[in-house]
C-alpha positions in Angstrom: 34.4 -14.4 27.3 32.3 -17.5 27.9 32.5 -19.8 25.0 29.0 -21.0 23.8 28.1 -23.4 21.1 26.6 -22.2 17.8 23.0 -22.9 18.7 23.1 -21.1 22.1 24.9 -18.0 20.3 22.2 -17.8 17.7 19.4 -18.3 20.3 20.8 -15.6 22.5 21.4 -13.1 19.5 17.7 -13.8 18.3 16.3 -13.2 21.7 18.3 -9.7 21.7 17.1 -9.0 18.3 13.4 -9.7 19.1 13.6 -7.5 22.2 15.1 -4.6 20.1 12.4 -4.9 17.4 9.7 -5.0 20.0 11.1 -1.9 21.5 11.4 -0.1 18.0 7.8 -0.9 17.2 6.5 0.2 20.5 8.6 3.5 20.0 7.3 3.9 16.4 3.6 4.0 17.6 4.3 6.6 20.3 4.9 9.2 17.7 3.2 8.0 14.5 -0.4 7.1 13.9 -0.2 5.2 10.5 0.6 1.5 9.4 4.2 1.0 8.6 5.4 -2.1 6.9 8.8 -1.6 8.4 7.6 -1.1 12.0 4.6 -3.4 12.0 4.3 -6.0 9.3 7.9 -7.2 9.2 8.5 -7.3 12.9 5.3 -9.1 13.4 6.4 -11.9 10.9 9.9 -11.9 12.6 8.2 -12.5 16.0 6.2 -15.4 14.5 9.2 -17.0 13.1 11.0 -16.5 16.4 8.1 -18.1 18.4 8.3 -21.0 15.9 11.9 -21.6 16.8 11.4 -21.4 20.5 12.8 -17.8 20.8 11.1 -15.7 23.5 8.7 -13.0 22.4 7.1 -10.7 24.8 3.4 -11.7 24.0 2.0 -8.4 25.7 4.1 -6.2 23.5 3.4 -8.3 20.5 -0.3 -8.1 21.0 -0.2 -4.3 21.6 1.8 -3.6 18.5 -0.5 -6.0 16.3 -3.6 -4.3 17.5 -2.1 -0.9 17.0 -1.1 -1.7 13.5 -4.6 -3.1 12.6 -6.3 -0.1 14.0 -4.1 2.3 11.9 -4.6 0.7 8.5 -5.0 3.2 5.5 -8.6 4.2 4.7 -8.9 2.7 1.1 -12.5 3.1 0.8 -12.3 6.1 -1.7 -9.5 7.8 -3.7 -9.7 10.7 -1.4 -8.7 8.3 1.5 -5.9 6.6 -0.3 -2.5 7.0 1.0 -0.5 9.8 0.0 3.0 9.2 -1.6 4.6 11.9 0.9 5.9 9.9 3.8 4.1 10.8 7.0 1.8 13.4 5.3 -1.9 12.9 5.1 -4.2 13.8 2.2 -6.7 16.4 3.0 -9.7 14.6 4.5 -7.8 11.5 5.1 -7.5 10.2 8.7 -4.9 7.6 8.1 -1.7 7.2 6.0 0.6 4.4 4.9 4.3 4.5 4.6 
């Protein structure tokens, strides 16, 4: 194994982690149609921090995931449209849900 100094090891690990989170977020939205803090908000924050530290982030994937998350925010305009407590289930009449 090639020995790397710590900053290179950290940068390589962060680069792999960003790619994994982007793949996971993209996979989430292939099957789910609601906003998820764990699959949208937290990865988006991690990608921003990665960018700030010079870790590569696939901007195309990031933009698609941000748009998808913003398009699928819960309908809070009335009590009938409020998110259900049941994970992944929508209340009758609601078009969106939040986990």
